[in-house]
C-alpha positions as CSV (number, residue, x, y, z in Angstrom):
1,M,66.2,-93.3,77.4
2,S,62.6,-94.1,76.5
3,A,60.8,-92.3,73.7
4,P,58.8,-89.3,75.0
5,T,55.0,-89.3,74.8
6,S,54.6,-85.5,74.6
7,D,56.5,-82.4,73.4
8,R,57.0,-81.3,77.0
9,A,58.5,-84.7,78.0
10,A,60.9,-84.6,74.9
11,A,62.0,-81.0,75.7
12,R,62.5,-81.9,79.4
13,Q,64.7,-84.9,78.5
14,I,66.8,-82.8,76.2
15,I,67.2,-79.8,78.5
16,T,68.0,-82.1,81.5
17,G,70.5,-83.9,79.3
18,L,72.2,-80.6,78.5
19,V,72.4,-79.6,82.1
20,H,73.8,-83.0,83.1
21,A,76.5,-82.6,80.4
22,G,77.7,-79.4,81.9
23,W,75.7,-76.9,79.9
24,R,74.3,-73.9,81.8
25,L,70.9,-72.6,80.7
26,D,71.1,-69.0,79.6
27,R,68.1,-67.7,77.8
28,V,65.2,-68.5,75.5
29,Y,64.5,-66.4,72.4
30,D,60.8,-66.6,71.7
31,G,60.8,-64.9,68.4
32,E,60.4,-61.4,69.9
33,E,62.5,-61.2,73.0
34,D,65.1,-63.0,75.1
35,V,63.8,-64.5,78.4
36,D,66.5,-65.3,80.9
37,V,66.4,-68.8,82.3
38,V,68.3,-70.6,85.0
39,T,66.3,-73.7,85.8
40,V,64.9,-76.5,83.7
41,S,61.4,-75.5,84.8
42,Q,62.0,-71.8,83.7
43,A,63.3,-73.0,80.3
44,L,60.4,-75.3,79.7
45,D,57.9,-72.5,80.6
46,A,59.6,-70.1,78.2
47,V,59.8,-72.6,75.4
48,F,56.1,-73.7,75.8
49,A,54.9,-70.1,76.0
50,V,55.3,-70.0,72.1
51,D,55.2,-72.4,69.2
52,M,58.9,-72.0,68.3
53,A,61.9,-71.0,70.4
54,H,65.6,-71.1,70.6
55,L,67.2,-72.2,73.9
56,H,70.7,-70.7,74.3
57,V,73.2,-72.5,76.6
58,K,76.8,-71.9,77.7
59,H,79.2,-74.6,78.9
60,A,80.1,-74.2,82.5
61,E,83.7,-75.1,82.1
62,T,84.7,-74.1,78.5
63,G,82.5,-71.1,78.0
64,D,81.4,-72.5,74.6
65,T,77.9,-71.5,73.6
66,G,75.2,-73.3,71.6
67,W,71.5,-73.3,70.9
68,V,68.6,-75.7,70.4
69,Y,65.7,-74.9,68.2
70,F,62.4,-76.3,69.5
71,V,59.3,-76.4,67.3
72,L,56.2,-77.7,69.0
73,G,53.2,-79.5,67.6
74,N,54.9,-82.4,65.7
75,D,55.6,-85.8,67.0
76,P,57.5,-85.6,70.3
77,E,60.7,-87.0,68.9
78,E,60.7,-84.2,66.3
79,V,60.5,-81.4,68.9
80,V,64.1,-80.4,68.3
81,C,64.4,-79.2,64.7
82,D,68.0,-78.1,64.8
83,H,70.9,-77.4,67.2
84,T,74.5,-76.4,67.1
85,V,76.9,-79.2,66.4
86,N,78.7,-78.8,69.6
87,L,75.6,-79.9,71.5
88,S,75.4,-83.3,69.8
89,P,77.5,-85.1,72.5
90,A,74.8,-84.1,75.0
91,I,71.7,-84.5,72.8
92,D,72.5,-87.6,70.9
93,P,72.6,-90.0,73.9
94,V,69.2,-88.7,75.0
95,T,67.5,-89.0,71.6
96,E,69.1,-92.2,70.2
97,G,66.6,-94.5,71.9
98,W,63.6,-92.5,70.6
99,W,63.6,-94.1,67.1
């Protein structure tokens, strides 16, 4: 996948990659409250309403949970500052072409 040119493009690629890997969007914690999300568009809107946010996901088949920590304002390829290890199989293929 090509390197993103904006934070929003980077976040969209990652969130879409999670959905394609069987992860269901659950909620975004914006530092003050949880915002329920179901669609990629809702997740992006919630993440971009603040400077830092955690996207929580749940795997549709296994029920496993995970999160991605987005921090905006750096280079697009640095928009994900951290994530749970179990999301690596979904995130790594998306980001490996960015560097």
